[in-house]
C-alpha positions as a printed Julia matrix, in Angstrom:
129×3 Matrix{Float64}:
 -85.02  -14.66   -9.28
 -81.89  -13.95  -11.31
 -78.57  -13.97   -9.51
 -76.19  -11.04   -9.78
 -72.92  -11.62  -11.57
 -69.96  -12.18   -9.23
 -67.62  -10.35  -11.58
 -66.65   -6.97  -10.3
 -67.8    -7.4    -6.73
 -65.68   -6.69   -3.7
 -66.53  -10.12   -2.32
 -64.99  -11.89   -5.31
 -61.69  -10.21   -6.25
 -60.49  -13.28   -8.16
 -63.34  -12.96  -10.66
 -62.64   -9.25  -11.0
 -58.98   -9.97  -11.69
 -59.87  -12.7   -14.19
 -62.28  -10.36  -15.99
 -59.64   -7.64  -16.19
 -57.1   -10.12  -17.5
 -59.55  -11.39  -20.12
 -60.27   -7.85  -21.3
 -56.56   -7.11  -21.41
 -55.92  -10.26  -23.46
 -58.69   -9.26  -25.86
 -57.11   -5.82  -26.33
 -53.71   -7.41  -26.92
 -55.29   -9.79  -29.45
 -56.65   -6.77  -31.35
 -53.22   -5.12  -31.18
 -51.76   -8.27  -32.7
 -54.27   -8.01  -35.56
 -53.29   -4.36  -36.09
 -49.6    -5.32  -36.16
 -50.34   -7.89  -38.86
 -52.24   -5.23  -40.8
 -49.31   -2.81  -40.45
 -46.95   -5.47  -41.79
 -49.29   -6.06  -44.72
 -49.2    -2.32  -45.46
 -45.4    -2.37  -45.38
 -45.43   -5.35  -47.72
 -47.75   -3.51  -50.11
 -45.36   -0.55  -50.18
 -42.45   -2.89  -50.92
 -44.46   -4.42  -53.77
 -45.16   -0.93  -55.14
 -41.44   -0.14  -55.13
 -40.74   -3.45  -56.88
 -43.29   -2.7   -59.59
 -41.61   -2.86  -63.01
 -43.42    0.26  -64.22
 -42.38    2.18  -61.12
 -44.23    2.88  -57.9
 -47.5     4.75  -57.82
 -46.58    7.53  -55.43
 -50.16    8.23  -54.34
 -50.59    4.58  -53.29
 -47.2     4.61  -51.55
 -48.04    7.85  -49.71
 -51.46    6.61  -48.62
 -50.15    3.28  -47.4
 -47.2     4.9   -45.62
 -49.56    7.34  -43.92
 -51.85    4.5   -42.85
 -48.83    2.48  -41.7
 -47.53    5.34  -39.53
 -50.97    5.94  -38.0
 -51.31    2.24  -37.3
 -47.9     2.17  -35.59
 -48.88    5.17  -33.43
 -52.15    3.48  -32.42
 -50.31    0.25  -31.59
 -47.77    2.17  -29.52
 -50.49    3.99  -27.54
 -52.38    0.77  -26.84
 -49.26   -1.1   -25.79
 -48.19    1.77  -23.54
 -51.61    1.68  -21.84
 -51.43   -2.09  -21.41
 -47.94   -1.86  -19.91
 -49.13    0.84  -17.53
 -52.09   -1.33  -16.52
 -49.82   -4.34  -16.04
 -47.96   -2.42  -13.34
 -51.24   -2.2   -11.43
 -52.17   -5.84  -12.1
 -50.79   -8.52   -9.77
 -51.34  -11.86  -11.52
 -50.0   -13.98   -8.65
 -51.84  -12.22   -5.84
 -54.23  -15.14   -5.36
 -51.94  -17.85   -6.7
 -50.84  -20.79   -4.59
 -48.12  -21.87   -7.01
 -45.23  -21.14   -4.63
 -46.76  -23.04   -1.74
 -47.74  -25.99   -3.97
 -44.26  -26.13   -5.45
 -42.68  -26.01   -1.99
 -44.96  -28.81   -0.82
 -44.12  -30.95   -3.87
 -40.39  -30.41   -3.35
 -40.77  -31.32    0.32
 -42.59  -34.53   -0.64
 -39.8   -35.45   -3.08
 -37.18  -34.78   -0.38
 -39.15  -36.93    2.04
 -39.29  -39.73   -0.57
 -35.49  -39.51   -0.98
 -34.91  -39.61    2.78
 -37.3   -42.54    3.15
 -35.49  -44.37    0.36
 -32.12  -43.75    2.03
 -33.47  -44.96    5.37
 -34.76  -48.13    3.69
 -31.31  -48.67    2.15
 -29.67  -48.16    5.55
 -32.08  -50.63    7.11
 -31.19  -53.21    4.43
 -27.5   -52.63    5.07
 -28.01  -53.11    8.82
 -29.95  -56.34    8.18
 -27.11  -57.61    5.98
 -24.53  -56.99    8.7
 -26.77  -58.46   11.43
 -27.36  -61.57    9.32
 -23.67  -62.4     9.07
């Protein structure tokens, strides 16, 4: 019997959050690819303007139009991702703060223990005289 996937269930919110984050990262990766493509288009236009025989205006117009559409698409996608980030709480199930506090407390305890050992040595030195 096949088991149901835990992703997306109410009983496993961490998996749901991880799946949403993964999907969001994939969308942002695709946005990054579109940004690179937009920069390539801008570079092509610059090359057209640097052409010794003069720019081909139809190529410049087409690439500028594609560049502007690409920028609009990128802007829409980023706006949606930012809006979704407001709803996403990445540290909701994170124990980072408590782990950090515990580690700091352990370090403080080590320092206090070291100081007590030093005090004990000092007391032994004075008692030995």
